[in-house]
C-alpha positions as CSV (number, residue, x, y, z in Angstrom):
1,X,-5.7,155.4,-47.7
2,X,-4.4,157.7,-50.4
3,X,-5.2,158.2,-54.1
4,X,-4.7,155.5,-56.6
5,X,-4.6,155.9,-60.4
6,X,-7.7,153.8,-60.8
7,X,-9.9,156.0,-58.5
8,X,-11.7,157.8,-61.3
9,X,-12.7,154.7,-63.2
10,X,-13.7,152.9,-60.0
11,X,-16.0,155.7,-58.9
12,X,-17.5,156.3,-62.3
13,X,-18.5,152.7,-62.6
14,X,-20.3,152.7,-59.2
15,X,-22.0,156.1,-58.7
16,X,-25.0,155.2,-60.8
17,X,-25.9,152.5,-58.2
18,X,-26.6,155.0,-55.4
19,X,-30.1,155.9,-56.3
20,X,-31.3,152.3,-56.6
21,X,-29.6,151.0,-53.4
22,X,-31.0,153.2,-50.6
23,X,-33.4,151.6,-48.2
24,X,-35.7,153.2,-45.8
25,X,-35.4,152.6,-42.0
26,X,-38.6,150.6,-42.2
27,X,-37.2,148.2,-44.8
28,X,-33.8,147.7,-43.1
29,X,-33.4,144.5,-41.1
30,X,-29.6,144.8,-41.0
31,X,-26.8,147.1,-42.1
32,X,-23.2,146.5,-43.2
33,X,-20.4,148.7,-41.9
34,X,-16.9,149.0,-43.1
35,X,-13.7,149.4,-41.0
36,X,-9.9,148.9,-41.2
37,X,-7.8,146.2,-39.7
38,X,-4.6,147.2,-37.9
39,X,-6.2,150.5,-37.0
40,X,-6.9,150.3,-33.2
41,X,-9.8,152.5,-32.1
42,X,-12.1,152.4,-29.1
43,X,-15.1,151.6,-31.3
44,X,-13.5,148.2,-31.8
45,X,-14.4,147.4,-28.2
46,X,-18.1,148.4,-28.8
47,X,-18.0,146.2,-32.0
48,X,-16.8,143.2,-30.0
49,X,-19.5,143.7,-27.3
50,X,-22.3,143.9,-29.9
51,X,-23.1,147.5,-28.7
52,X,-23.9,148.7,-32.3
53,X,-26.4,145.9,-32.9
54,X,-28.0,146.5,-29.5
55,X,-28.4,150.2,-30.0
56,X,-29.7,149.9,-33.6
57,X,-31.9,147.0,-32.8
58,X,-30.7,145.1,-35.8
59,X,-27.8,143.0,-37.1
60,X,-24.7,144.8,-38.0
61,X,-22.4,143.1,-40.5
62,X,-18.8,144.2,-40.4
63,X,-16.5,144.1,-43.4
64,X,-12.8,145.1,-43.4
65,X,-11.1,147.2,-46.1
66,X,-7.6,148.0,-47.1
67,X,-8.2,151.4,-48.7
68,X,-10.7,154.3,-48.3
69,X,-11.1,154.3,-52.1
70,X,-12.6,150.7,-51.8
71,X,-14.9,152.0,-49.1
72,X,-16.2,154.7,-51.4
73,X,-16.9,152.1,-54.2
74,X,-18.7,149.7,-51.7
75,X,-20.9,152.5,-50.5
76,X,-21.7,153.6,-54.0
77,X,-22.7,150.1,-55.0
78,X,-24.9,149.7,-51.8
79,X,-22.8,146.9,-50.5
80,X,-21.8,149.0,-47.4
81,X,-24.1,151.4,-45.7
82,X,-21.6,153.2,-43.5
83,X,-17.8,153.3,-43.3
84,X,-15.7,154.0,-40.1
85,X,-12.4,155.8,-40.4
86,X,-12.3,156.6,-44.1
87,X,-9.4,158.8,-44.9
88,X,-10.1,162.4,-45.9
89,X,-8.2,162.1,-49.2
90,X,-10.2,159.2,-50.6
91,X,-13.4,160.8,-49.3
92,X,-12.6,164.1,-51.1
93,X,-11.8,162.2,-54.3
94,X,-15.2,160.5,-54.2
95,X,-17.1,163.7,-53.4
96,X,-15.2,165.6,-56.1
97,X,-16.0,162.9,-58.6
98,X,-19.7,163.3,-58.1
99,X,-20.4,160.6,-55.5
100,X,-23.2,161.8,-53.2
101,X,-21.4,160.9,-50.0
102,X,-21.3,162.7,-46.6
103,X,-19.2,162.8,-43.4
104,X,-21.1,162.2,-40.2
105,X,-18.4,162.2,-37.5
106,X,-14.6,162.5,-36.9
107,X,-13.5,158.9,-36.4
108,X,-10.0,159.8,-35.3
109,X,-7.5,162.6,-35.5
110,X,-3.8,161.8,-35.9
111,X,-2.0,165.0,-36.7
112,X,1.2,163.8,-35.3
113,X,1.2,160.9,-37.8
114,X,1.5,163.3,-40.8
115,X,4.4,165.7,-40.6
116,X,7.5,167.4,-42.0
117,X,11.0,166.8,-40.7
118,X,14.3,168.8,-40.8
119,X,17.4,166.8,-41.4
120,X,19.4,166.7,-38.2
121,X,22.5,168.3,-39.8
122,X,20.6,171.5,-40.5
123,X,20.0,172.2,-36.8
124,X,16.9,174.0,-37.8
125,X,13.5,174.4,-36.1
126,X,10.3,176.4,-36.6
127,X,12.2,179.6,-35.7
128,X,14.6,179.3,-38.6
129,X,12.3,178.0,-41.4
130,X,13.4,180.9,-43.6
131,X,16.8,179.1,-44.0
132,X,15.1,176.4,-46.1
133,X,15.4,178.6,-49.2
134,X,17.5,176.8,-51.7
135,X,17.3,173.5,-49.9
136,X,16.0,170.2,-51.4
137,X,12.8,168.9,-49.9
138,X,11.0,165.6,-50.4
139,X,7.2,165.7,-50.5
140,X,4.6,163.1,-51.6
141,X,2.7,165.2,-54.1
142,X,-1.0,165.0,-54.4
143,X,-1.5,163.8,-50.8
144,X,-2.7,165.5,-47.6
145,X,0.9,165.6,-46.6
146,X,1.5,167.8,-49.6
147,X,-1.3,170.1,-48.6
148,X,0.1,170.3,-45.0
149,X,3.5,171.2,-46.4
150,X,2.0,174.0,-48.6
151,X,0.0,175.4,-45.6
152,X,3.1,175.3,-43.3
153,X,5.3,177.0,-45.9
154,X,2.7,179.7,-46.4
155,X,2.4,180.2,-42.7
156,X,6.1,180.8,-42.3
157,X,6.3,182.9,-45.5
158,X,8.6,180.5,-47.4
159,X,8.3,180.9,-51.2
160,X,7.8,177.4,-52.6
161,X,9.7,178.5,-55.7
162,X,12.8,179.0,-53.6
163,X,12.8,175.3,-52.7
164,X,13.9,172.2,-54.8
165,X,10.7,170.1,-54.3
166,X,11.1,166.4,-55.2
167,X,8.1,164.1,-55.4
168,X,8.9,161.2,-53.0
169,X,6.7,158.7,-51.2
170,X,7.3,158.7,-47.4
171,X,9.6,155.6,-47.3
172,X,11.7,157.1,-50.1
173,X,11.8,160.5,-48.4
174,X,12.9,158.9,-45.2
175,X,15.7,157.1,-47.0
176,X,16.8,160.3,-48.7
177,X,16.8,162.2,-45.5
178,X,18.9,159.5,-43.8
179,X,21.5,159.7,-46.6
180,X,21.5,163.5,-46.6
181,X,20.2,163.5,-50.2
182,X,17.4,165.9,-49.1
183,X,17.4,168.5,-46.3
184,X,13.7,168.3,-45.4
185,X,11.0,165.7,-45.9
186,X,7.3,165.3,-45.4
187,X,5.3,162.1,-44.9
188,X,3.1,159.9,-42.8
189,X,2.9,156.5,-41.2
190,X,6.0,154.3,-41.1
191,X,7.9,156.6,-43.5
192,X,7.4,159.5,-41.0
193,X,8.5,157.4,-38.1
194,X,11.8,156.7,-39.9
195,X,12.2,160.3,-40.8
196,X,12.1,161.3,-37.2
197,X,15.1,159.1,-36.6
198,X,17.1,161.5,-38.7
199,X,15.8,164.9,-37.7
200,X,13.1,166.9,-35.9
201,X,9.6,167.9,-36.8
202,X,8.7,171.4,-38.0
203,X,5.5,171.6,-36.0
204,X,3.7,169.3,-33.6
205,X,0.3,167.9,-34.4
206,X,-1.3,170.3,-31.9
207,X,0.5,173.3,-33.4
208,X,-0.7,172.3,-36.9
209,X,-4.2,172.0,-35.7
210,X,-4.1,175.5,-34.4
211,X,-3.3,176.6,-37.9
212,X,-6.2,174.7,-39.3
213,X,-4.1,171.9,-40.7
214,X,-5.9,168.7,-39.9
215,X,-5.1,165.0,-40.4
216,X,-8.2,162.9,-39.7
217,X,-10.4,160.0,-40.7
218,X,-14.2,160.2,-40.8
219,X,-17.3,158.1,-40.5
220,X,-19.0,158.4,-43.9
221,X,-22.2,157.2,-45.6
222,X,-24.2,157.8,-48.8
223,X,-26.2,161.0,-48.4
224,X,-29.4,159.2,-49.4
225,X,-28.9,156.6,-46.7
226,X,-28.3,159.3,-44.1
227,X,-31.4,161.2,-45.2
228,X,-33.7,158.1,-45.0
229,X,-32.1,156.5,-42.0
230,X,-31.0,159.5,-39.8
231,X,-32.0,157.8,-36.5
232,X,-29.9,154.7,-37.4
233,X,-26.9,156.8,-38.2
234,X,-27.3,158.9,-35.1
235,X,-27.4,155.8,-32.9
236,X,-24.4,154.5,-34.7
237,X,-22.3,157.6,-34.0
238,X,-23.6,157.7,-30.4
239,X,-22.2,154.2,-29.8
240,X,-18.8,155.3,-31.2
241,X,-18.9,158.4,-29.0
242,X,-19.6,156.3,-25.9
243,X,-16.7,154.0,-26.7
244,X,-14.4,157.0,-27.1
245,X,-15.6,158.4,-23.8
246,X,-15.0,155.1,-22.0
247,X,-11.4,154.9,-23.4
248,X,-10.7,158.5,-22.5
249,X,-11.9,158.0,-18.9
250,X,-10.2,154.6,-18.3
251,X,-7.9,153.3,-21.0
252,X,-7.3,149.8,-19.4
253,X,-5.2,147.0,-20.7
254,X,-8.3,144.9,-20.7
255,X,-10.1,147.3,-23.1
256,X,-6.9,147.7,-25.2
257,X,-6.6,143.9,-25.4
258,X,-10.1,143.7,-27.0
259,X,-9.3,146.6,-29.3
260,X,-6.0,144.9,-30.3
261,X,-7.7,141.5,-31.0
262,X,-10.4,143.1,-33.0
263,X,-7.8,145.1,-35.0
264,X,-5.7,142.0,-35.7
265,X,-2.7,143.4,-33.8
266,X,-0.6,142.4,-30.8
267,X,-1.1,144.4,-27.6
268,X,2.1,146.5,-27.8
269,X,1.6,147.4,-31.4
270,X,-1.9,148.5,-30.7
271,X,-0.7,150.5,-27.7
272,X,1.9,152.3,-29.8
273,X,-0.5,153.1,-32.6
274,X,-3.4,154.3,-30.4
275,X,-1.1,156.5,-28.4
276,X,-0.8,158.8,-31.4
277,X,-4.6,159.0,-31.9
278,X,-7.1,161.5,-30.6
279,X,-10.9,160.9,-30.6
280,X,-12.8,164.2,-30.4
281,X,-16.0,164.3,-28.4
282,X,-19.3,165.2,-30.0
283,X,-19.0,168.7,-28.6
284,X,-15.5,169.1,-30.0
285,X,-16.6,167.8,-33.4
286,X,-19.4,170.3,-33.6
287,X,-17.1,173.2,-32.8
288,X,-15.5,175.6,-35.4
289,X,-12.3,173.6,-35.3
290,X,-14.1,170.7,-37.0
291,X,-17.6,170.6,-38.4
292,X,-18.3,174.2,-37.5
293,X,-16.4,175.3,-40.5
294,X,-12.8,174.2,-40.6
295,X,-13.3,170.6,-41.8
296,X,-15.1,171.7,-45.0
297,X,-12.4,174.3,-45.6
298,X,-9.7,171.7,-45.2
299,X,-11.4,169.3,-47.6
300,X,-11.5,172.1,-50.2
301,X,-7.8,172.7,-49.7
302,X,-7.0,169.0,-50.1
303,X,-9.1,168.9,-53.3
304,X,-7.4,171.9,-54.8
305,X,-4.0,170.3,-54.1
306,X,-5.2,167.2,-55.9
307,X,-6.4,169.2,-58.9
308,X,-3.1,171.1,-59.1
309,X,-1.2,167.7,-58.9
310,X,-3.4,166.3,-61.7
311,X,-4.8,163.6,-59.5
312,X,-8.4,164.6,-60.0
313,X,-10.1,166.7,-62.8
314,X,-11.8,169.3,-60.6
315,X,-12.8,170.2,-57.1
316,X,-16.2,171.2,-55.8
317,X,-16.8,174.9,-55.1
318,X,-17.4,174.1,-51.5
319,X,-17.5,170.9,-49.4
320,X,-20.0,172.2,-46.8
321,X,-22.7,170.0,-48.2
322,X,-20.4,167.0,-47.8
323,X,-20.6,167.4,-44.0
324,X,-23.9,166.4,-42.3
325,X,-24.0,167.3,-38.6
326,X,-27.6,166.1,-38.1
327,X,-26.7,162.6,-36.7
328,X,-24.1,164.1,-34.3
329,X,-26.5,166.7,-33.1
330,X,-29.2,164.0,-32.5
331,X,-26.6,161.8,-30.8
332,X,-26.0,164.5,-28.2
333,X,-29.4,163.8,-26.7
334,X,-29.1,160.0,-26.6
């Protein structure tokens, strides 16, 4: 779900379509929603039951994507009305590039799936981070993991200039950590899983969240679509919230089986993946930790890292307008 070199051209060619593609609630007879395969979430159960179509009173077409960047392009062209679990980096890229796109809910938080790891030979932890000075560290530059690394080093007072920072994708960083070629590595996904085999994490996901370092996906949609179809979007996120509440209250194998099938995964793979995920309630999402302020600040931080890395030309002054809490607030009363 991270930045690709073709992002700017892809967005530039599709932004112009936004103004001509929006439809009013009265005109809509069906909508198209995007999602990811191999990404097990409670909403997949609601999708299978037809809960979205029932709540919206219309047909919901579902289309799968492989990247959040592709989701942005599909929403810009009008092919997709709403996207579930778009990664924050591609969302920030789209918004920074001028696409009028907004976040309407936190689809999933997975802070433990994006982390930094000490090599086991160092025998270091969060109480001895200062000893990293002079060490070689592997970081995938221009990603949310890079931003998290910078924020954690700043928190512990470690001067980045004192480190030998090497740009490495997570799989490469994991391999280097296993060979002792680097002392510390940051990453996400499978690369991070392998890193953990050769060391220990700097901070847990919960500890990072307390510092305002978030790793999450969102439900997003074109701003024009949200403005003209607010009730539809509110009903959509309310169905997601209900599915999340059902999973939180009673995470049965029966429900997991449906989620796994809809995600294109076997049961145990889905169980392993969903165990690292958190699905904030509407109340939690509207708190200061998320849409009450911190989410927009986090997006700004990610964008600034991308600018510094040369991945995008410029960042917005603020990402507050990229967050629309109206649908969530309306969903509270549904």
